[in-house]
C-alpha positions as CSV (number, residue, x, y, z in Angstrom):
1,M,163.8,-35.6,-113.6
2,D,165.7,-37.2,-116.5
3,S,164.3,-38.7,-119.8
4,T,164.4,-42.2,-118.3
5,V,161.7,-41.3,-115.9
6,F,159.4,-40.0,-118.6
7,K,160.2,-43.1,-120.7
8,E,159.2,-45.4,-117.8
9,F,156.1,-43.3,-117.1
10,S,155.0,-43.5,-120.7
11,Q,155.1,-47.2,-120.6
12,T,152.7,-47.4,-117.6
13,D,148.9,-47.3,-117.7
14,L,147.6,-43.9,-117.1
15,N,146.2,-43.7,-113.5
16,P,143.6,-40.9,-112.9
17,F,146.0,-39.3,-110.4
18,W,148.8,-38.8,-112.9
19,P,147.7,-35.8,-115.1
20,R,147.1,-33.3,-112.2
21,L,149.8,-34.7,-110.0
22,L,152.4,-34.4,-112.7
23,A,151.4,-30.8,-113.3
24,E,151.7,-29.9,-109.6
25,L,155.0,-31.7,-109.2
26,G,156.4,-30.0,-112.3
27,K,155.7,-26.6,-110.7
28,L,157.2,-27.7,-107.5
29,Q,160.4,-28.9,-109.2
30,A,160.7,-25.5,-110.9
31,D,160.6,-23.9,-107.5
32,F,163.1,-26.4,-106.1
33,I,165.5,-25.5,-108.9
34,N,165.2,-21.8,-108.0
35,G,166.3,-22.7,-104.5
36,E,162.9,-22.5,-102.7
37,D,161.9,-24.7,-99.8
38,V,159.4,-27.1,-101.4
39,L,158.8,-29.6,-98.6
40,L,155.7,-28.0,-97.0
41,P,154.1,-27.4,-100.5
42,L,155.0,-31.1,-101.3
43,C,153.2,-32.2,-98.1
44,R,150.1,-30.1,-99.1
45,I,150.0,-31.6,-102.6
46,L,150.4,-35.2,-101.3
47,A,147.7,-34.6,-98.7
48,E,145.3,-33.2,-101.3
49,F,145.7,-36.2,-103.7
50,S,145.7,-38.8,-101.0
51,Q,142.8,-37.2,-99.1
52,S,144.9,-37.6,-95.9
53,Q,144.2,-35.9,-92.6
54,A,148.0,-35.3,-92.2
55,V,151.3,-35.9,-94.1
56,L,154.7,-36.2,-92.4
57,I,158.1,-36.1,-94.2
58,F,161.1,-36.8,-92.0
59,P,164.5,-38.5,-92.0
60,K,164.5,-42.2,-91.1
61,D,166.9,-41.7,-88.1
62,S,164.5,-39.3,-86.3
63,F,162.4,-42.0,-84.6
64,D,164.4,-41.7,-81.3
65,S,163.1,-38.2,-80.7
66,E,160.2,-38.0,-78.1
67,E,159.0,-34.8,-79.7
68,M,158.5,-34.0,-83.3
69,P,162.0,-33.2,-84.6
70,A,162.5,-29.7,-86.1
71,C,163.7,-31.4,-89.3
72,T,160.2,-32.9,-89.8
73,T,157.9,-31.3,-92.4
74,C,154.2,-31.7,-91.4
75,W,150.9,-30.7,-93.0
76,C,147.8,-31.3,-90.9
77,R,144.1,-30.5,-91.4
78,D,143.2,-30.6,-87.7
79,P,145.2,-28.7,-85.1
80,V,144.1,-31.2,-82.4
81,R,145.4,-34.1,-84.4
82,Y,148.8,-32.3,-84.8
83,L,149.4,-32.5,-81.1
84,T,149.4,-36.3,-81.0
85,L,150.6,-37.1,-84.5
86,W,154.2,-37.7,-83.7
87,K,153.4,-39.9,-80.7
88,E,151.5,-42.2,-83.1
89,A,154.1,-42.2,-85.8
90,K,157.3,-42.7,-83.8
91,D,156.1,-46.2,-82.6
92,W,156.5,-47.5,-86.2
93,P,158.2,-51.0,-85.7
94,F,159.5,-51.8,-89.2
95,M,162.6,-49.6,-89.3
96,D,165.0,-52.5,-90.0
97,Q,163.0,-54.1,-92.7
98,E,163.1,-53.7,-96.5
99,P,161.3,-50.5,-97.4
100,E,158.0,-51.2,-99.0
101,V,154.7,-49.3,-99.3
102,H,152.4,-50.7,-96.5
103,C,149.6,-49.9,-94.0
104,W,150.2,-49.6,-90.3
105,K,147.5,-48.5,-87.9
106,S,146.0,-45.3,-89.4
107,F,149.0,-44.7,-91.6
108,V,150.0,-45.5,-95.1
109,I,153.8,-45.5,-95.1
110,W,155.9,-44.8,-98.1
111,P,159.6,-45.5,-97.3
112,A,162.0,-43.9,-99.8
113,K,164.3,-46.5,-101.2
114,K,166.9,-44.0,-102.5
115,A,166.8,-41.6,-99.6
116,N,166.9,-41.8,-95.8
117,V,163.4,-40.4,-95.8
118,Q,159.9,-41.6,-94.6
119,I,156.6,-40.2,-95.8
120,F,153.6,-41.0,-93.5
121,F,150.0,-40.5,-94.7
122,H,147.4,-40.4,-91.9
123,S,143.9,-41.8,-93.0
124,A,144.7,-41.8,-96.7
125,S,142.2,-43.1,-99.2
126,E,142.2,-46.7,-100.4
127,E,142.7,-45.3,-104.0
128,W,145.9,-43.6,-102.9
129,L,147.3,-46.8,-101.3
130,S,146.5,-48.7,-104.6
131,F,148.2,-45.9,-106.5
132,L,151.4,-46.0,-104.4
133,L,151.6,-49.8,-104.6
134,E,151.3,-49.6,-108.4
135,S,153.3,-46.4,-109.1
136,S,155.7,-45.7,-106.3
137,P,158.9,-46.5,-108.3
138,V,158.0,-43.9,-111.0
139,L,156.8,-41.4,-108.4
140,S,160.0,-41.9,-106.4
141,E,162.1,-41.0,-109.4
142,I,160.1,-37.7,-109.7
143,I,160.2,-36.4,-106.1
144,M,163.0,-38.2,-104.4
145,G,165.5,-36.0,-106.3
146,M,164.3,-33.1,-104.2
147,L,164.5,-35.2,-101.0
148,V,167.9,-36.8,-101.6
149,L,169.5,-33.4,-102.0
150,Q,167.9,-32.0,-98.9
151,P,168.4,-34.3,-95.9
152,D,171.7,-32.7,-94.9
153,G,170.2,-29.4,-95.7
154,W,167.3,-30.1,-93.4
155,K,169.6,-30.7,-90.5
156,E,171.8,-27.7,-91.2
157,S,168.9,-25.4,-91.8
158,A,167.2,-26.8,-88.6
159,K,170.3,-25.9,-86.6
160,G,170.5,-22.5,-88.3
161,R,166.8,-21.7,-87.6
162,S,165.5,-21.1,-84.2
163,T,162.8,-23.3,-82.7
164,P,160.3,-20.4,-82.7
165,A,160.8,-20.0,-86.4
166,V,160.0,-23.6,-87.0
167,D,157.0,-23.4,-84.7
168,S,155.8,-20.3,-86.5
169,E,155.9,-22.1,-89.9
170,M,154.1,-25.1,-88.5
171,F,151.5,-22.9,-86.8
172,Q,150.9,-21.0,-90.0
173,S,150.4,-24.3,-91.9
174,I,147.9,-25.6,-89.2
175,V,145.9,-22.3,-89.1
176,S,145.8,-21.9,-92.9
177,N,144.6,-25.4,-93.5
178,S,142.4,-26.0,-90.5
179,E,138.8,-27.0,-91.2
180,D,137.7,-24.7,-88.4
181,L,136.9,-21.0,-89.1
182,I,139.8,-18.9,-87.6
183,L,139.7,-15.1,-87.5
184,V,142.2,-12.8,-86.0
185,A,140.8,-9.3,-85.1
186,S,141.9,-6.2,-83.4
187,R,140.0,-4.2,-80.8
188,S,140.9,-0.5,-81.0
189,P,139.8,1.8,-78.2
190,F,138.3,4.1,-80.8
191,G,136.4,1.6,-83.0
192,V,134.6,-1.7,-83.6
193,P,136.7,-4.8,-83.7
194,S,137.9,-5.4,-87.3
195,I,139.2,-8.6,-89.0
196,M,142.9,-8.7,-89.7
197,Y,143.2,-12.3,-90.8
198,A,140.9,-15.0,-92.1
199,N,141.9,-18.6,-93.0
200,A,140.5,-20.6,-95.9
201,A,137.8,-22.2,-93.7
202,A,136.5,-18.7,-92.8
203,T,136.0,-17.9,-96.5
204,S,134.3,-21.2,-97.1
205,V,131.9,-20.8,-94.2
206,S,131.1,-17.1,-94.8
207,Q,131.2,-17.3,-98.6
208,Y,133.1,-14.0,-98.6
209,P,136.4,-13.7,-100.4
210,R,139.3,-13.0,-98.1
211,S,139.7,-9.6,-99.6
212,Q,136.1,-8.7,-98.5
213,L,136.7,-9.9,-94.9
214,I,140.0,-8.2,-94.1
215,G,139.4,-4.8,-92.5
216,K,135.7,-5.4,-92.0
217,P,134.0,-5.3,-88.6
218,I,133.1,-8.7,-87.1
219,T,129.5,-7.5,-86.8
220,M,129.3,-8.1,-90.6
221,L,129.4,-11.9,-89.8
222,F,127.8,-12.0,-86.3
223,E,124.8,-9.8,-85.9
224,L,123.8,-8.2,-82.6
225,N,120.5,-8.6,-80.8
226,Q,119.7,-12.0,-82.2
227,T,116.8,-13.6,-80.4
228,E,118.5,-16.9,-79.7
229,Y,122.2,-16.5,-80.7
230,D,123.0,-13.0,-79.6
231,G,126.3,-11.6,-80.9
232,S,126.3,-8.8,-78.3
233,E,127.6,-11.3,-75.7
234,L,130.6,-11.9,-77.9
235,L,131.3,-8.2,-78.1
236,Q,131.1,-7.8,-74.3
237,A,133.6,-10.6,-73.9
238,I,135.9,-8.9,-76.4
239,N,135.7,-5.6,-74.7
240,S,136.3,-7.0,-71.2
241,R,138.9,-9.5,-72.5
242,A,136.8,-12.3,-71.0
243,E,136.4,-15.8,-72.3
244,F,133.6,-16.7,-74.6
245,D,132.5,-20.2,-75.6
246,G,129.1,-20.5,-77.2
247,E,127.0,-20.8,-80.3
248,L,126.6,-17.9,-82.8
249,V,124.8,-17.5,-86.1
250,C,127.1,-16.4,-89.0
251,T,125.4,-14.5,-91.8
252,T,127.0,-15.4,-95.1
253,A,127.5,-13.4,-98.2
254,Y,124.4,-14.8,-99.7
255,N,122.3,-13.9,-96.6
256,E,122.2,-17.5,-95.5
257,E,122.8,-18.6,-91.9
258,A,125.4,-21.0,-90.6
259,L,125.4,-22.0,-86.9
260,L,128.9,-22.0,-85.4
261,H,130.3,-23.1,-82.0
262,M,132.7,-20.2,-81.3
263,H,135.6,-19.8,-78.9
264,L,137.3,-16.5,-78.1
265,V,141.1,-16.5,-77.4
266,A,142.8,-13.3,-76.3
267,L,146.2,-12.8,-77.9
268,E,148.3,-9.6,-77.3
269,E,147.1,-7.0,-74.8
270,T,148.7,-4.2,-76.8
271,S,150.1,-4.0,-80.3
272,G,150.4,-1.6,-83.1
273,H,147.0,-2.8,-84.1
274,G,145.3,-2.6,-80.7
275,S,144.4,-5.6,-78.6
276,L,144.4,-8.8,-80.7
277,F,142.1,-11.8,-80.3
278,A,141.3,-14.9,-82.2
279,L,137.9,-16.4,-82.9
280,V,137.9,-20.2,-83.6
281,G,134.6,-21.6,-84.8
282,R,133.3,-25.0,-86.0
283,D,130.3,-25.2,-88.3
284,I,127.6,-27.2,-86.4
285,T,124.7,-26.4,-88.7
286,E,124.2,-30.0,-90.0
287,K,124.8,-31.4,-86.5
288,K,122.0,-29.2,-85.1
289,Q,119.7,-30.2,-87.9
290,I,120.2,-33.8,-87.1
291,Q,119.7,-33.2,-83.4
292,H,116.5,-31.3,-84.2
293,I,115.2,-34.1,-86.4
294,M,115.9,-36.7,-83.7
295,A,114.3,-34.6,-81.0
296,R,111.2,-34.0,-83.1
297,T,111.0,-37.8,-83.9
298,L,111.3,-38.7,-80.2
299,K,108.7,-36.1,-79.3
300,M,106.2,-37.4,-81.9
301,Q,106.8,-40.9,-80.7
302,A,106.2,-40.0,-77.1
303,M,103.1,-38.0,-78.1
304,G,101.9,-41.0,-80.1
305,Q,102.3,-43.4,-77.2
306,L,100.4,-40.9,-74.9
307,V,97.6,-40.4,-77.4
308,G,97.4,-44.1,-78.1
309,G,97.0,-44.9,-74.4
310,I,94.3,-42.3,-74.0
311,A,92.4,-43.5,-77.1
312,H,92.7,-47.2,-75.9
313,D,90.9,-46.3,-72.6
314,F,88.4,-44.1,-74.4
315,N,87.6,-46.8,-76.9
316,N,86.8,-49.2,-74.1
317,I,84.4,-46.7,-72.6
318,L,82.8,-46.1,-76.0
319,G,82.5,-49.9,-76.6
320,V,80.5,-50.3,-73.3
321,L,78.2,-47.3,-74.2
322,K,77.7,-48.4,-77.8
323,G,77.2,-52.0,-76.9
324,N,74.7,-51.4,-74.2
325,L,72.8,-48.9,-76.4
326,E,72.5,-51.5,-79.1
327,L,71.3,-54.2,-76.7
328,L,68.8,-51.7,-75.4
329,E,67.6,-51.0,-78.9
330,F,67.1,-54.7,-79.5
331,K,64.7,-54.9,-76.5
332,N,63.0,-51.5,-77.0
333,T,59.3,-51.6,-77.8
334,E,58.6,-47.9,-77.2
335,E,58.6,-45.5,-80.2
336,K,59.5,-42.5,-78.1
337,L,62.8,-44.0,-77.0
338,V,64.0,-44.5,-80.6
339,R,64.9,-40.8,-80.9
340,Y,66.8,-40.8,-77.6
341,L,68.7,-43.9,-78.7
342,G,69.5,-42.3,-82.1
343,N,71.0,-39.2,-80.4
344,A,73.1,-41.4,-78.1
345,F,74.4,-43.4,-81.1
346,K,75.3,-40.2,-82.9
347,A,77.3,-39.1,-79.8
348,C,79.1,-42.4,-79.7
349,Q,79.9,-42.1,-83.4
350,R,81.4,-38.7,-82.8
351,G,83.6,-40.1,-80.1
352,T,84.5,-43.1,-82.3
353,D,85.6,-40.7,-85.1
354,L,87.7,-38.7,-82.7
355,T,89.5,-41.7,-81.2
356,R,90.0,-43.1,-84.7
357,R,91.9,-39.9,-85.7
358,L,93.9,-40.0,-82.5
359,L,94.9,-43.6,-83.3
360,Q,95.7,-42.8,-86.9
361,F,98.3,-40.4,-85.4
362,S,99.7,-42.9,-82.8
363,R,99.6,-46.3,-84.5
364,E,102.8,-47.4,-86.1
365,E,101.3,-50.4,-87.8
366,Q,97.9,-50.8,-89.5
367,F,96.0,-54.1,-89.6
368,S,93.3,-53.1,-92.2
369,A,95.5,-52.2,-95.2
370,H,94.8,-53.4,-98.7
371,H,96.3,-53.0,-102.1
372,C,94.8,-50.0,-103.9
373,H,95.5,-47.7,-106.9
374,V,95.9,-44.1,-105.8
375,N,94.6,-42.8,-109.1
376,D,91.3,-44.8,-108.6
377,V,90.9,-43.3,-105.2
378,I,91.4,-39.7,-106.5
379,E,89.0,-40.2,-109.4
380,D,86.4,-41.7,-107.1
381,M,86.7,-38.8,-104.7
382,E,87.0,-36.0,-107.3
383,E,83.2,-35.1,-107.1
384,L,83.3,-35.2,-103.3
385,L,86.4,-33.0,-103.2
386,G,84.9,-30.5,-105.6
387,K,81.8,-30.2,-103.4
388,S,84.0,-29.6,-100.4
389,L,85.4,-26.5,-102.0
390,T,83.9,-23.1,-102.9
391,S,82.9,-22.2,-106.4
392,Q,85.8,-19.7,-106.5
393,I,88.3,-22.5,-106.2
394,T,89.4,-24.4,-109.3
395,L,90.3,-28.0,-108.7
396,K,92.6,-29.7,-111.2
397,T,94.2,-33.1,-111.3
398,E,97.4,-34.3,-113.0
399,I,97.3,-38.1,-112.9
400,K,100.4,-40.2,-113.8
401,T,99.0,-43.2,-115.6
402,E,102.0,-45.6,-115.3
403,I,102.0,-46.1,-111.5
404,T,101.5,-49.3,-109.5
405,N,99.5,-50.2,-106.4
406,I,100.3,-49.1,-102.9
407,Y,99.5,-51.0,-99.7
408,V,97.4,-48.7,-97.4
409,D,94.0,-48.4,-95.7
410,R,91.9,-46.9,-98.4
411,G,89.6,-45.2,-96.0
412,D,92.5,-43.5,-94.3
413,L,93.9,-42.4,-97.7
414,E,90.6,-40.8,-98.5
415,D,90.5,-39.1,-95.1
416,A,94.0,-37.8,-95.7
417,L,93.2,-36.4,-99.1
418,L,90.1,-34.7,-97.8
419,N,92.0,-33.2,-94.9
420,L,94.7,-31.8,-97.2
421,V,92.1,-30.3,-99.6
422,L,90.2,-28.7,-96.7
423,N,93.4,-27.2,-95.3
424,A,94.2,-25.8,-98.7
425,K,90.7,-24.3,-99.0
426,D,91.3,-22.5,-95.7
427,A,94.8,-21.3,-96.7
428,M,93.3,-19.8,-99.9
429,E,90.4,-18.2,-98.0
430,G,88.0,-19.7,-100.4
431,E,89.5,-18.5,-103.7
432,G,92.4,-19.8,-105.9
433,D,93.7,-22.8,-107.7
434,L,94.1,-26.3,-106.2
435,L,96.1,-29.1,-107.9
436,I,96.3,-32.8,-107.0
437,K,99.2,-34.7,-108.7
438,T,100.3,-38.3,-108.7
439,D,103.7,-39.6,-109.8
440,I,106.2,-42.4,-109.3
441,T,109.8,-41.7,-108.3
442,Y,112.9,-43.3,-106.9
443,L,113.7,-41.9,-103.4
444,S,117.0,-42.2,-101.7
445,G,119.2,-40.2,-99.3
446,L,117.5,-37.4,-97.4
447,L,113.8,-36.6,-97.7
448,P,113.1,-33.5,-99.8
449,G,111.2,-30.6,-98.3
450,I,111.4,-27.9,-95.6
451,T,109.9,-29.8,-92.6
452,G,113.0,-31.8,-91.8
453,S,115.2,-34.1,-93.9
454,P,115.3,-37.5,-92.3
455,Q,117.1,-40.4,-94.0
456,V,114.7,-42.4,-96.2
457,E,114.6,-46.1,-97.2
458,D,115.8,-46.3,-100.8
459,G,113.2,-47.5,-103.3
460,Q,110.3,-46.7,-105.7
461,Y,107.5,-44.6,-104.3
462,V,104.2,-43.4,-105.5
463,T,103.7,-39.7,-104.7
464,V,100.6,-37.6,-104.1
465,S,101.0,-33.8,-104.1
466,V,98.4,-31.3,-103.0
467,I,99.4,-27.8,-104.2
468,D,97.4,-24.6,-103.4
469,S,97.8,-21.0,-104.3
470,G,97.3,-19.7,-100.7
471,C,99.3,-17.5,-98.4
472,G,101.8,-20.1,-97.3
473,I,102.8,-21.4,-93.8
474,P,104.9,-19.1,-91.5
475,S,108.4,-20.7,-91.1
476,L,108.1,-20.6,-87.3
477,L,105.0,-22.9,-87.5
478,L,106.4,-25.5,-90.0
479,E,107.9,-27.7,-87.2
480,K,104.6,-27.8,-85.3
481,I,102.1,-28.5,-88.1
482,F,102.1,-32.3,-87.7
483,E,101.6,-32.2,-83.9
484,P,98.1,-33.3,-82.7
485,F,95.8,-30.5,-81.5
486,F,98.0,-27.8,-83.0
487,T,95.9,-25.4,-85.0
488,T,95.8,-21.7,-86.0
489,K,92.1,-21.9,-86.7
490,D,89.2,-21.0,-84.4
491,K,88.1,-23.8,-82.2
492,S,84.8,-24.0,-84.0
493,K,86.6,-24.7,-87.3
494,G,89.0,-27.5,-86.4
495,T,90.4,-29.8,-83.7
496,G,94.0,-29.6,-84.8
497,L,94.1,-33.3,-85.6
498,G,93.9,-33.1,-89.4
499,L,97.6,-33.0,-90.4
500,S,98.6,-35.1,-87.5
501,M,96.1,-37.8,-88.6
502,V,97.6,-37.6,-92.2
503,Y,101.1,-37.8,-90.7
504,G,100.3,-40.8,-88.6
505,F,98.6,-42.6,-91.5
506,V,101.5,-42.0,-93.9
507,K,104.0,-43.1,-91.2
508,R,102.4,-46.4,-90.5
509,S,102.0,-47.0,-94.3
510,K,105.8,-47.0,-94.3
511,G,105.8,-43.7,-96.3
512,Y,106.9,-40.1,-95.8
513,M,105.2,-36.7,-95.7
514,S,106.8,-33.3,-96.2
515,V,106.1,-29.7,-97.2
516,I,108.0,-29.2,-100.4
517,K,107.6,-25.4,-100.5
518,S,105.5,-22.7,-98.8
519,D,105.6,-19.1,-99.6
520,E,103.3,-16.2,-100.6
521,H,102.5,-18.1,-103.9
522,G,101.2,-21.2,-102.1
523,T,102.1,-24.5,-100.4
524,E,102.8,-28.0,-101.7
525,F,102.3,-31.0,-99.4
526,R,103.7,-34.3,-100.8
527,L,103.1,-37.8,-99.6
528,W,105.3,-40.8,-100.6
529,F,104.0,-44.3,-100.4
530,P,106.2,-47.4,-101.2
531,V,105.0,-49.4,-104.1
532,A,103.2,-52.6,-103.1
533,K,105.4,-55.7,-103.3
534,Q,102.7,-58.4,-103.1
535,A,99.6,-59.2,-105.2
536,S,96.3,-58.0,-103.9
537,V,94.3,-60.5,-101.8
538,E,90.6,-59.8,-101.8
539,E,88.8,-60.4,-98.6
540,I,85.6,-62.4,-98.4
541,K,82.6,-60.2,-98.4
542,S,79.0,-61.3,-97.7
543,D,76.7,-60.5,-100.6
544,E,73.8,-59.6,-98.4
545,R,73.6,-58.6,-94.7
546,I,71.3,-60.9,-92.8
547,K,69.1,-58.8,-90.5
548,M,69.3,-61.0,-87.4
549,P,71.8,-63.8,-87.9
550,V,72.7,-66.8,-85.8
551,V,75.6,-69.3,-86.1
552,A,74.8,-72.0,-88.6
553,K,75.8,-74.6,-86.0
554,K,76.1,-74.4,-82.3
555,L,79.7,-73.6,-81.1
556,K,81.4,-72.8,-77.8
557,V,83.2,-69.4,-77.7
558,L,85.9,-68.3,-75.2
559,I,85.8,-64.5,-74.6
560,V,88.7,-62.7,-72.7
561,D,88.7,-59.0,-71.9
562,D,89.9,-57.2,-68.8
563,E,87.1,-54.6,-69.1
564,V,84.3,-56.4,-67.3
565,E,81.5,-54.1,-68.7
566,L,82.7,-54.7,-72.2
567,L,83.1,-58.4,-71.5
568,N,79.4,-58.5,-70.5
569,V,78.4,-56.7,-73.8
570,L,80.4,-59.3,-75.8
571,T,78.8,-62.1,-73.9
572,D,75.3,-60.8,-74.7
573,Y,76.3,-60.3,-78.4
574,C,77.5,-63.9,-78.7
575,E,74.5,-65.3,-76.9
576,I,72.2,-63.4,-79.3
577,L,74.2,-65.0,-82.2
578,G,73.4,-68.4,-80.7
579,M,76.8,-69.3,-79.2
580,E,77.6,-71.0,-75.9
581,V,79.9,-68.5,-74.0
582,E,82.7,-68.9,-71.5
583,S,84.1,-65.4,-70.4
584,Y,87.1,-64.4,-68.4
585,S,88.6,-61.0,-67.4
586,D,92.1,-62.5,-66.5
587,P,94.2,-64.0,-69.3
588,L,96.5,-65.7,-66.8
589,E,93.5,-67.6,-65.4
590,V,92.6,-68.7,-69.0
591,R,96.2,-69.9,-69.5
592,R,96.0,-72.0,-66.3
593,K,92.6,-73.5,-67.1
594,Y,93.2,-74.4,-70.8
595,S,96.9,-75.4,-70.6
596,D,96.0,-79.1,-71.0
597,G,93.4,-78.7,-73.7
598,L,90.6,-76.5,-75.0
599,G,87.7,-78.4,-73.5
600,G,85.4,-78.0,-76.4
601,I,86.3,-74.3,-77.2
602,E,85.8,-73.7,-80.9
603,L,86.3,-69.9,-81.1
604,L,88.5,-67.4,-79.3
605,I,87.6,-63.7,-79.0
606,T,90.2,-61.8,-77.0
607,D,91.3,-58.3,-76.2
608,V,94.9,-57.5,-77.2
609,L,96.3,-55.2,-74.4
610,M,95.6,-56.6,-71.0
611,P,97.4,-56.3,-67.6
612,G,99.2,-59.2,-66.0
613,G,102.1,-59.7,-68.5
614,L,100.1,-61.8,-71.0
615,N,98.5,-60.0,-74.0
616,G,95.8,-61.4,-76.2
617,Y,98.1,-62.1,-79.1
618,E,100.4,-64.2,-76.9
619,L,97.3,-66.0,-75.4
620,A,96.0,-66.8,-78.9
621,K,99.3,-68.2,-80.0
622,E,99.5,-70.5,-76.9
623,L,95.9,-71.8,-77.2
624,S,96.1,-72.4,-80.9
625,E,99.6,-73.9,-81.0
626,N,98.5,-77.5,-80.9
627,N,94.9,-77.0,-81.9
628,E,93.1,-75.5,-84.9
629,L,91.2,-72.6,-83.4
630,P,89.7,-69.6,-85.1
631,V,90.8,-66.3,-83.4
632,L,89.4,-62.8,-83.5
633,L,91.5,-60.1,-81.7
634,I,89.6,-57.0,-80.5
635,S,91.4,-53.8,-79.5
636,G,91.1,-50.1,-79.1
637,F,94.9,-49.8,-79.6
638,I,97.3,-52.5,-80.7
639,G,100.4,-51.1,-79.0
640,D,103.7,-53.0,-78.7
641,I,102.9,-56.7,-78.8
642,G,106.0,-57.9,-80.5
643,I,104.8,-57.5,-84.1
644,N,106.4,-54.8,-86.3
645,K,104.9,-55.6,-89.7
646,N,101.4,-55.9,-90.9
647,E,102.1,-59.1,-92.8
648,D,103.3,-60.8,-89.6
649,M,99.9,-60.5,-87.9
650,P,98.3,-64.0,-88.3
651,Y,94.9,-63.1,-86.8
652,R,92.1,-60.7,-87.9
653,V,91.8,-57.6,-85.8
654,L,88.4,-55.9,-85.0
655,H,88.9,-52.3,-83.7
656,K,86.8,-51.0,-80.8
657,P,84.2,-49.7,-80.6
658,F,82.1,-51.9,-82.8
659,D,78.5,-53.0,-83.2
660,L,76.9,-56.4,-83.7
661,E,77.1,-56.1,-87.5
662,A,80.8,-55.5,-87.4
663,L,81.3,-58.4,-85.1
664,V,79.4,-60.7,-87.4
665,N,81.3,-59.4,-90.4
666,S,84.7,-60.1,-88.8
667,L,83.6,-63.6,-87.6
668,E,82.6,-64.4,-91.2
669,Q,86.1,-63.4,-92.3
670,I,87.6,-66.1,-90.1
671,G,85.3,-68.8,-91.3
672,I,82.3,-68.7,-88.9
673,E,79.1,-69.4,-90.8
674,F,75.8,-67.7,-90.1
675,S,72.2,-68.2,-91.1
676,S,69.0,-66.2,-90.5
677,E,67.2,-66.7,-87.2
678,D,64.2,-68.2,-89.1
679,E,66.3,-70.8,-90.8
680,G,67.8,-71.7,-87.5
681,N,64.4,-72.3,-86.0
682,K,63.3,-74.5,-88.9
683,E,66.2,-76.7,-88.3
């Protein structure tokens, strides 16, 4: 490089590439002056700065060759890509045009204007392309001196060197710079296989310096007698010179584990070092983690669908039982039957609570959510939570005051907090410290924690943490703790639905749940809820419940439910409320009959999931499309009805099983007016 180059360089804007690149090229030029071959080091430097997968330097008149010419210098990260690299490059069609920096297919091409040389960058970064377009004249002056003086030397040295020597250099370059772990080891008849060579990727994966790998037995990295990834199978393959292709756990210098897909290649049968073999491995730890998260997600979804279907049928049964018991209660005049009815109602309520928990796990969307402030919920529950603990447990709260509302079912949030607190009490065996914290944070990327790291939706989240000082959760159980019916407690102490209920509630609230830490010092569960985006809309609430209401004016109601027994209960309910009833068990029949008009129907009450290809939501849309018609949907399980968001549901939903009071309350919410029975009689 002469002074004119430095002068021209000093007049250009300083690109971020220049300082380090100049330093590296300066060292290279010193080696060149000393007569050393600098082309392969130049390839490496250019590949590093351009972030290329491969760099080729070759004379321009080499394109006629079908195979990569011996005069080509190539640096390649991936040995597989090396095999096809020349076949891609040799089809370059712009040989006769003015040499300019340009893109072609996966390459950035830099034709040397002052030398018969081409430099191809495979998959280079956009920043490097911009750098070449801006700075190639100056960069050419710096490095082309080395290239101009060497083309003839390339050809002469290529003739003087044997093909095996060229192949050896290329092979060494490929192995040294491969992203796959490559070990060469020897098997002596008198000892354990020991490592003779380790490439850069091996040091990166194992976290051992190369000096601590050479000469060490391979069992330092691959332990024997592992439960799932047994390294003894690899040793058997080495001793018998058989093939091995499988997954092994590599124990790193910091006692961490990396899962590798390993392939054994036998090299020389005999040598001065014993039988040689190569181990080529690719780190698949992250890939396996992603597969595990996907499998777990699919499993939870499948279980949710199964549980939801069971709960739907069970809710219909409970609805029939509860409805008939209530109707019987209305007509009962015998005192001794009151106790029997009371016991039956309690049993129905237990069944209702159980199916509600199942549905909280399985539902992906909730239709009873409201805006609420999590701090208010915790403060209102603090006395209840304290009474749920023993006197030896100290309950503390750390409340973040500057947090906003979240959009959840408040009752479900209260149940979730109570479940987490009771689990913490059991983990501490009735003695220790329990802390409940709230905060607001920005969440992006992967979910923190040790129970899987799924990708999250970026945004602001309100967090609730429950931290205990218990014994921790065994690592083998962490992946199962959110599954329904999984429990380590005695059957008399739990159903195994607690954490699965919390998981389901958080999921359908568009939030996340994870275990942040769990060890001998305790466990931290954390819940994330997205901040509410809309202002709170208060529902209409009746100030006083009327003991036996009737509709304020006569109206005609259409009831649709495929469960005939439940349809009969609803019919009786509505007749007690003073309505004229038309009832059907087939939604398709309803569609046919009312396709031309409602025929005086003033209210629609319909089940959601029904056989025949028409659900209650679709039926309601069709009947109310050209008519103003109040609609109440009833369901034990919403399921997949074409609605993915809570705000998209245009109708009120009443969940089964319900009683007459809940029915009246829901009808009031959609505008049906009631009066007392006495007032109705006076009119």
